[in-house]
C-alpha positions, 0 to 999 in steps of 0.5 A: 498499500502506498502509505505514508506517514506524516513527521513530529517535524514535518507535522510542527511545520505544516502547523506554522505554516498554517498559523502564518495564513492571513487572518482576513481570511474567512474560509477556504474558498475565498477568492483570494486564498484560491489565488495564493495556495500555491504559494503558499504551498511551495513551502509545505516540506519537501518530503511531502512536495516530493511524493506528490509531485511522483505522485502527479508524473510517475503516475505508479500503479495502483493509481491512491496514496495516504499521506497519515498523522495530521491530529485531527483534534476531534473536540474543536472540529465538531459534531458532523454536519447532518447535510451538507447545505448546514452553516458554520463558521468557514474560520473554524474547519480552515487549519484542515480545510486548508492543508487538503488546499494546499496538497492539491495544490501540488498536482494541480489546481481545484476545481467544483461544480455549480450543480455540486455542493452548491459551487464549493471548492471543498464538500463534506461527505458524510451520511444525510438522513433521506440520501440512506439509499441514493447513490451518493456520497453523503448515503449509507446503506447501500454501496457505494458502486465505483466509480471514476467521479463526474466521469460522465463530464469533458471537466471531469478533474484528474485528481479526487482528494478524501481527508479524512476527520471522521470514521468510528464505523470504520465505513472502508472505501472500495478502491481498484487501477486499471492498471490490475487489468489484463485484456485481449486486443481485441476487447481493448481495440473496442473499449479504445471506442466511442459506443459507450454512453454514462449519465452524471451521477445522482449529485449533480441532478437539480433534484439534489439543488441547494441555493445556500447564497445569493446568485447575480442573475447572470450567475444564476442565468449561467446555473440554469443553463448548467443545470439544462445541460445535466438533462441534456446529458443525462437524457442525451448522453454522447458514445465514448470511450471508457480506453483511451491516453496511453495503450499500453498504460490506460486512462479509464473513464466508467460508472458502471451504475450509470453506465447503459447496456448496449444492445446494439453491439454485443462485443463492445457489451461483452468488452465493458461487462469483462473491464466491470468484472475484472476492476470487481475481481481488484478491489481493495478495502482501506478503512481511513483513519482520522488525519488519514487524507487519500488523494486518486489519480481520476483516470487510473483508479476507481472508487466506492465505499462500503455500505454502513450504519448511520448514526445521526447523533454528530458522530458519524463518518465525515470527510474533506473531499477536493477535485483537482485538474491538471489543465484549469485552461482546458474548461474556460466555457464554463468559468466566469473568470480565468480566476474562478474554480467553479464551473457552470 
């Protein structure tokens, strides 16, 4: 397992860096903070920067790594939220969120979605009442089927970061890497061709829309257009390939729960079935502990979650989540300004 633990000296260095951040940042969603994040990240310990640099450039199996050991003050962070839209003082969690954001900045630029958690850059992932049986990160009783994050979207992130704050029931994250598959040449050729469709996952659908801030008329128009685009992707998804990049070490784009079967192309469907079977066979369970930061290569690894029984008592599993892109410019048409991180 690619697990690395922070040393006492590295923790002290990180804490000093976090304390040195300007006190006028109300939260990590502050535009100025997001602009300066990559500058602050240059001051993280050298070994930490080296780990992220190698992860970014080498693309080595298993497509994820864990950086452990950052101490979480369980009392200070307060109870697990009941919903991601709960209003809290952004300063209460700025230490943990700022660290996660700086880690992400070592890989690229953070991005958020106007159609997901109301455009937040840092997401809260915890069980929500009423979502128990939904295919959402905020579900619990049903397994969250493995997938690439936002696999349906052309601007999906290159990397996914998860920072565990609390996991008392030891609910397992599941992971598998495309490098573990062994397909024949015909199957690979079919999977590199645009035969397949992936619909938007539940988190982007309008039924989960929640407005927690005031929108300008222009923003509201963009948001409505964004939901209209999501609806089109849901009702008439475009054909795409599920493998791409280099054939000797391909990238993968999969979300089986939201993919339609190919009744008109049995060979392509059989190739997809075999890919899914092999990914299933190579799934690993990973129990995140408080202070664990898990980063996944979203082009190489799929992830999901085993079911668990939510408590709803303020002590439930609680993660922070970010998406990171290596090329923010490719999404420029979907963002208001060059330095905006929210995609509409």
